[in-house]
N, C-alpha and C positions, 0 to 999 in steps of 0.2 A: 277304489272307486263306493262312497258312501250316497250321503243322502237323498236323493230321488230317483238314482240310479241303483242302488240297493246293494248289496254285497256280488262282489267280480268272482268268479270260483279262482281257485287251486289247481293244480293239475287234479293232487289224490283225488280233488270232485267231482271227478270224469265220469260220467254211468264205464267210459270202457275200463276204466283207471279201475280191477276189482281186485283184486292184489298186489303184493308187496314188489314180484315181480313184473305183474303187468305199471307197473307208475314208474321202472327203468326201461318197458321197452314204449313208453310214451316221449319219453328224454333226447332215449338213439332216435325213434320217430322227428321229436322234433330237430335234431339237430343237420339229420338228415334233409328236411324239410326247411331248413335258416337257411345250408347253402344254395340251392337253385329255389328258391322263398322271402328271402328276407324283404325283399321290399317288401311287402304284404302283411311282414308286423309288424306295429308300433309304441314307437315307445307313452311306457302307462307319466304318467306328467303328477309331480307329488302335489297336489293344493288342496285348494276349500273346495268338492261339489257343491256345484250351483247348477237348477234346475231354469229355463229363460221355456217361455211359448208367448206368444203375441192375447192380447187381449183388449178387443176392438184396432185404436189405432198408438197402442204401446204395447210395449212388455213387460212382462211381470214371474215374482218368483212361485213355483209351487213347487215345496217342499215336496209333494204327492203321501200327507197325510187324508184325509178324511174329513177334516173341519174344512168353515165357509170358508173361509177368508185364501185354505188352498187352491180350493175348485178353480172358486174364481181367479181366482191369482192378485199374489202382495203386489202392489202395483209401486212406484216408493212411496206418492202419500199414504198407503199402507204400512210401508215397513216398522216404524214401532208399536204398531197393530201386534203386527201379526212377533214380534222379534224384544220389544220392552225397550224401554230407549236405554238407553247404551251399552246396550248385545256387542258384542264384535260381529260376529256379521253382517251391520248393516250398511258398516264401512262401504267395504267390497261389494255388497250387491248395490252400492248407493253407485258405487265407481263402476260400475259391468251396464245395469240398468240409464243408464246415465249416457257412457259410450253407445250402445243401443241401439235406443232412442232418440236420441242425434242422426244414427247413421239408417233408420227403417226407412226415410223416402229417398233411398239411393240403391236398398237392398231387399224393398217390401219384392220382386220378379226374383229373387233370390228366396224370400220366404213361402215364394208361392209355390213355389216347382218342392220343394224340401219339403209340402205339406202342410205346416202350420200354420196357414188360413185359412185351411179346410176342412180343419183335425183336432179344437181342442183339448183332448189328449200332446196331441207331440210338442216334444219342446226338445234343445237346442239341450244336451247333456253338457255340460262345460264345468271348467276346473280356472280355479281366478290361483294367480301364484304373484303373492304381494313378496319378492324377496325369497326369506324366508317363513312361506307359508304354513308349513308342516315340517315334516321329520329331514327337507330336500332345501340343500342351499342350491339356489340360482340367482344367472350375475344377475339378471334381467324384469323389469314386474311382466307377466307377460299374462293373456288368456289365451287357454286352448279349448276348440271345439273338439270331444269326440265323435260324438255322432247327430242321430237325430237319434230318440227314442218315444218309444208309448207307454201310457195309462196304460196295464189295466184296469177293465171295470170293475171297481169293487162297490160295496153294499155294506149297508147303514144302518143298524139299526131305529128301528121309532124311535125319542125319546118318550117317558112317562106319562109327557103333555098329551104328546100327539099321539098315543092309546088312547087316551080318556079322551078325547076331542075324537077318534077314526078306532071304534075295534076292533080287532081282525087285522088290522093293515099289515103290510109285508115289508117287509127293508128296502129299504132306500136304494138304488143304484146308482152310481155312482161313474164320471168320465164313463159313462158311452160307447161304444165304440170296436170295442176288444172282446172277450171269452173273458168273463171272469179267472181264476187265478190263484183262488185266495189269499194269501195274506205278499207273495209278489209286488214286487213296485214295481215295476215297468220291466219294457224288453225294446233294446232294439231292431229298429225301422229300415229297409235297403233305402237306399237313397244316389240319386245320382253323383259321383266324388267332383264330376265337370263342376256341378254348381256349387256344390261343397267349397271344392278351394275360391271360385270366385266367391262366393258371399266374403270366406276369410280375406279377401287383396281388398274388396270394400269399406270390409270394417278397420282397417291398419288405420288408414289418415285418421278417424275419426278414433281409435283407441290415440293412436300417437302422441294423439292433442291432448292426454292424461294420464303420457308417461307409459306407455301399456306396448307391448303391441302383441299381437293375436297370428294365433298357430291350429292348422287343424290335423287332423292325426301323421304323426310324424312319422315316415319309414324308417327302419333301421338298415343295416348294410356292414357283411362282414366284415370284420376287420382285419388291412394287409399284415399277412405270414402268421394271421394267427388259428390254429385248430381248434372247434370246441370235446373237449376232452374230459370224461368225466374218471376217469383212475383214480387222481386222489381222489375223489369224492367219494368213491363205491369203497374206496380201500380204508379208508375213516375208520377209526375201532369208533368202536359205544358199548357202549357199560349201565346197569344202575344199580340205585341201592334199594335193596333189599332185606329183608331180613333173617337170621338163619330158621326163625322158626314157618317165612315164609319159603324159604328151598328147602328144608325139612318136612314141608308135606306138600309141596307143591311142587318141586326142583323144577319149573318151565326154564329155566332163564343162564343157568351154573354152566351148562356147552358156549355159551353165546355170550358170555360173559369177557370184551374188549374184543374183541375179535371183529368182524370189518366190516360197515351198515347195509353193505351188501349182503354177507352171513343171513341177519338180518329179519332184511326184506324179503329173503328165501322160503324164512318158517315164516313169511304171512297169508295165511291163504286165502285168507278175506278180509278186507276192509274191515275194520275196526266203524264206522258209518256211514252209513251214505249222504247226499245232498240235496235236500226231497224242500225248492225253496217255500220257504227261507228259516229252514232248520233242518240240522242230520235227523234221521230214525229213528238214530240210538244216542242214550246219554245216560252215563254213569254216574253212579253213588261215590261221591268221597263225606269223611271219616264225620264230616257238619253239618251229614244230616240235606247234601247239598245234590245238587244233578249237573253233569257238567259232560261236554262235546266231547271226545273221543285227541280231540287236532286244542284243544282249549290252552290257551297260549302260553298264559300265566302256566299251566301246570305241567308243560315241556320245557321251560325254565328251567321250574324246582322241580323235571329230571333229571334235564339237563346237567343239573351245579351241581346233585351230590348230596347236596348238605341232610338229608331225611328220607329215611326208607319211602318208597312209595308205598307199600300197606300200610307206613301209615298215614294215609292222609287219603288214601280212595280205598275201600270195605273189601276186602277181602269175600267172596263164596264162596260154598259149599265147591263151586270147582273154580275159584279164581280168578274166574273170566274178567271181572269190574275191573279186576289190580295189570292183565294179561292184557286186552284188551286199550285201554288208556297207556299203559306203554307200547302195543303195537301201530295206535296216530302221533304218539312223542316220536317213534319211527319214522313213519309217514312225512312227519312236519321237519325231520331234521337234515332227511332222504332230498323233500321236494325243499331243504335252503343249501343245500352243498350244491345240489344239483344243479338249480335254479340259477348257483353262483357260477359255477367254468359257462353254463351257458349262456349267459350277459358273457362274457369276460369277451366273448368269442363276435360282438356286437358292436357298435358303435350307429348314432348315423352324424346329420349334421349342426344338430345340437348338445353336440359331444355322447360318449365310451359312455355305452352301460354300465361297465364297472371300472373303477379308476379306483387311487389311491385317494379321492375329492367322496369317491359315492354320487355321480351325481344325477344319477337319476334312479326311482323305485323299483322298477323294471321294463315287464316288457308285457301289447296289447296281443295276440290270437286270436284271428278271426277265422272261421273255415271247416266247412264242415266235415271233413274227414279226422276230424281231432271231437267234436262236437258243437252242438246245434247251436251253443251259445257261447260268447266270449270268456277268457278266461286270462288270466295274468301269471307270469314266471313271471318274482319277484325278489329269488332267491335272500340274502340278508337286509332285504326290507324288511322282511315275517317278522324281525327278532329288531331291528331300528326306526320300523315306522313303529310300533308300542310310544316310541320316546321321543316324538314327533313333538309344534311346539303346541298342538289341538291337543295331546293324546296328556302334557305334563301337567294343565290346567288336573289331571285327575293323578297324577304321578309326574313328582318331580325331577328328580333323575335319575337317570340310570343309572347302576352300580360297579363300581371302580370294576369288581370279579367279570360282567358281562361283557364290559366297552374294550377292553383287554383279551379276551376271549374274544370280542367280534372281528378287533384289529389284528388277531394272529391270523383268523382263516384266512381273511384279506389280504391279509401279509403274502401268506401259504397260499394263495391261490395263485396270487399277478404273478410269485418263482415259478411255481406247477405251468403257467400258461406261458412262462417266458421259453422254457425248457422242452416247447411242446414244436 
């Protein structure tokens, strides 16, 4: 989930996961939770995230920036001004704004009850899907409303021109109504699910006229005859490519090479970085002078492919910790991917299985304070495949053959193991 909703946490981002064994434990707890509360786990839709708020008597888009046009609201008339002529977002947002504006007289009661009329910083957190909008292929066009979010209050520094006219002018507060939260974009707010369901049902006929369906949060359920089993994931061997010089100097990985991922996790006594929205609290040095967080996906794939030693692109300092910490991040990311696949394979929904030969969905979202005060996601294989969606392909056009073969092999192995249990 991106856009105004911001980054949604992975299990390793949660405060309760402080080390490698803690990552395994949260997945064990999630398995127990799914057996009794699968209906409280929602499908995570892979589409284009768009946020809508009410501005006067019409809906508008807000991308969460401090630009005047976002704070005021991007109405239909202002779309070219916000995105520029020919921008790919314009057709999607035009469709959605048209549907919402046509439906507004019928849904005004629900909009009021959800708080959008009286709170200008509230918005509908929405996913837009037009067939294959991103990495996942869907059979229909639809709008998925995840819920209601609220922007945090933000401050914008006055311009030089403002300061010239008003010396000593304080930063300008934007989006008042919630406490300031640094660079965080928004937070979910509680709402009455029955009201949201009423909104969904009333929107459906208007959306249908434009070739769309409308979904609210889609609950999951346990698949018949399937047990969530992590044995294959935890027994998956893992190894890294490091130079002999590094091994001779630090000797940190020789006993782990080729051992199950569970063994690697058992030796992570502190995770390499904690998520402190909107960034991680630690970063590590690369040999080209940059700094990366230890869960950097391209670095993870680079480590996984083993084409080059990790210490050839990550700086080894006096203690070797930068290399070790980046490898620990890759281990936690890889384990999250494998355990996530196994967890998702046990779930289905009214709009399809979470894991199948076609990989129909991005994953699931869990909202429960026993795990975290923030919603978090289990995406499994989408950790990798999501990098190669339609949107991501604007930056990188093709998934390598090797990565595609690895992905398909993991999915086949996973499905075969599920059928055995």
